[in-house]
N, C-alpha and C positions, 0 to 999 in steps of 0.2 A: 779453133777453141774463141772464149773472151778475153783474148790479155790482149794489148796493147802493142801494137808493131813492131816501137821498138824492143822490146824483152823473146819478142817470136825473133824479131834475127839473131837476138844474141844465143835466144836458146839452138838455132842452125849456125850458126857458125859455131856451134862447140859438136856438131853430127848430127845431131839430133834429129832429126824428123817428123815422127808419129808418139806419141802418150801410151805410157808402159801403165795397163788396168789400174793399179792408183791412181795415181796420172786422175787417168781419163773421168776415173770415177768420184773422186775429192774435188781434185782443180776446181767446177763451177761452185760445188756447196761453199767452199771455201773462201770464194770471190763475195759468193751473197752471205757471209761472214756466220754457217753454222760453224757450232763446234762438232766435231770430228772425234771420231776411233776407226783407228786404220790397222790391220791386221795385215801387215803382210813379213814375206821371208826379206832377208838381207838381199840385193842384186833385184831388189822388182822397181827402186826409181823412189822410189819413197824423201827421199830429200830433194826430190826436185818437186816434189807431192804437195814438198811444207814451203821450199821456196817460193813457187812459179806465183801462186796467190798470194802471197804475202805482200811481194812485190808488187806484185798486179794494185794492189790496196795504197802505198805507197805512191805508186806513180799516182791515184786518183788522190789523196791524203799521204803529204812530207809528215806532215805531225804525225805517225802514226807510229809505232813505238812492238820492238817485238824481243819475244826475249830464249831462242833453244837450251834446253836440256841438254844434257846428252853426260856420260856416262862414261868415254874414257876421252886423254889430249887426241889422242889421229883422227876421232870422227869430233872432233870440234874444229877441229884443222879443214877436215873434207869440207861442211857444213859454211865455211869461211871462205874458204877458199871456191866454193860454189858460189858462193853467193858474188863473191867480187865476179866473176865471172858473169852470171847472169845482170848483172848491176853495169858492166862495160857505157857508158860514159852516159847512165843514170846524176852519178853526180850525191848518191847513198852510200852512207861509213856502218861498219859494224867491227865490232870489239870481242878478238876473241881474249876470255880468261880462261886458263886453265893450267892444275901444278906445275911445278918445274922453272915455274919460269920469275922473271926480276920479281914481284910483291910489290917497290916503288915502280915499275912503269907501269904496273897494272893499275898504281891507283891513281896516277897519271892521265891515263890513257879513259882513266871510269869517268872524271870530270868534264870528260869534251864530249858532244856531241852525236851519240849514234843513233842510228834508224833500228839496230842488232844488235843484243846483247848475245852470242854462244858464248857457254860455259860450260866447262865440267860442276858439279852440286859441291864440292868444297872448295874448288877459289871463290866460285859464286859470295857462297855467304859466311867468308874470309872478310872481303870487298863490303858487303851489307854490314860483317860485326865494327868496321874499323871508317864505317858510314862516309865508304869512300864513293858508296852506289847504293841506288834508292830505286827499290823496285815498283813502289806505288803507279808509276806511270806508265807501267807497260798495262799497253792493250790486248796484245795477243803472247798470249802464251805456250809455249809448244814444245811437246816431252818427246823426245824421240828414242828408241831404241827403251821404254818404258820396263817393259820381264831385264833385261839387263842392268839395270840401276837398280830393281830389288830387287837383287840378285844378288851384288856388288853390296848392300847392305846401305843403299840411300836413302831406302822409304821415310825415316823421321824428314833429312834436308826434303826428300821430295813434298813433304808434306807443310812443313815449314817457306818453302818458296810456292804453293799455290798460297798457302795463308796474306802470303807478302804483295801479292797480286794478285790477289781478294776480286779490284774493281776491273781488271781485264777486262773485257767484252766478248771477246772466246779462246776455249781452251780447244788447242789442236794434240791428236792422246796416239803418237805411232807406237807400238808395237807389232813383235817377229812371231810372238805367242801370247794369247790369252787364258787364266783360268777361273777360277771362281773365285780363287782366293783375295781374287784382287777385284772382286766390283765392288766393294764394299765403301775404298778406298775410289780405285773412277764414279764411282758415284759422287762422293763429295768433289768431286774435280769439274765435270762437263755439266749440261743441262742439256737436258734434251737433244745428244749427240745421234748426230749421220755416223752408223757400225759400214764400214764400209769392209769385210773381209775376201782379200784372193790368195790364202793362206793358209792350209790347215795347220803353219806353224810345224810339220814333223818332215818336213825337209827342204833344203836348201834351192833356190829357186835355176833353173836351167840356162838362165844369162851366167850361173857363176861356176867357173872351174875348176873340180877343184882335184889334188895332186896325191896319193901315197907317195911318202920315201923310207921304206922298208933298213936301217941303218944298220947294217950286217953286228954281231958281234965283237969283228976287230978291229971297228971304226969307232970314232972321236967324232962323237956325234957335235959336237960342237965344229970342229978341221969339217967334217960334207953342209956345217951351217953358214960358215964362212964363204965358202966354194959360193956355195950359190949367190949370198948375197955379192958378192964379189963380183958378177957379173954371169956365170956361170947359168948357164938357165935349167933348167926340170929336165928337159930331153938329152941332154949331152951327158950331163949326172947319168943317169941313167941309163946312156950307152957305152958310161966307165964300166957298165957291171955286169955281172953275170947275171945268164939268166933266172939266175936259183935267184941271183939278189935283188931284181928286180917286183 
């Protein structure tokens, strides 16, 4: 793939040898600067599909600036960690802004030089309203888990963020599902997009292992959950149960 050797090395250091389908199809188009709509289920490598080409662009133009908007704090932190790992040795900086953290600390970090901003909609617009963060210089806008953002009621926030980054040159929109009601909004955000659909959006990726743990009537759900979070494996918890309870 047309990727810098240092970036390739960081990818290999994470244990990856081959791109997933969404990565194989999206990365070359994104490196060339195309807008994209990527439809792929959870676990298919969407984070790498947008971070790898963005970092490749940064290696050629250190003035490039990007914004990743995600619906949850956990996903924002995941993206930030992935960016840090993929940019080892490159001296690129990312700032992650999420709810539940110190606003004053975020204001201070927002004033620094950041190649990539990763944020949830609420905290992002809070910083914008405080004039701590300005989005008019953003060149690449990445909307990840777009369908979840709409489901969680962020549609107006998404519209506002899009309007604040209207001078951007590239828009990336990734979602697990896509329906007709979203088309008008999407058309306002992307220009002649490359559409890549690698899943129906109706089932999880084959790379995601899913388990169901049934809680018996005489059990406390919180106690079972606590035991799992305390280190008991799913398999150990299941073995302690009667066959009828598994």
